[in-house]
N, C-alpha and C positions, 0 to 999 in steps of 0.2 A: 623613401616616399614621402609624397607630400601629407602634411598633417593640417587638417582645418582646426584652427583655434577658434573657438566660439566667443562671440563678443555681443553681450545681450543689449549692449545700448547703441549697436549700430553694424557695420559691416563686419563679417568675419574675416580673419585672416588666415592665410595660407602660410605654413612655415615649409620652406624649402631647404633640403639639405646638399650638400655639395654635388652628390651623383645627380640629383634633379636640375640644378643648374647646368651642368656640363650637358646632359641630356637634351635641355632645351636649345641650348648654343649648337651642340651638334646637329638636331634637326633643323634648326635655321639655316646653318650652312649647307646642309644636304639640299634643302629646299631652294636657296637662292643663289645656288652655284651656277656660274655664268651669266648672271644677271648683274647689270651695272647700273641700271637706271632705278632711281627710288621709286618710281611711281610703278614701275613693273614689280618692284620688291613688294611693295603695299599691296598691290592687286593679288599677287601670287599669295601671300600670308592671309589676306582677307577670304580667300577661296579654300582654305584648308582647314581642318579641325585637328586641334592639338590638346590631348588631355594629360593630367597629370592624376597618377594613381592615389587614391587617398590611404593613408595609413590609419589602419582600423585598431 
């Protein structure tokens, strides 16, 4: 699960583990299947919501 690392002097960081990265890549592949055009991929990704669960 993703873990938010507080940074009191700027933006927070999100630590990803291997499973998080694999899940993101899997979602990307599922969403962009059969799309070969860069602009179409960007359009499709701009219109979805992808969430990472936070480690509490």
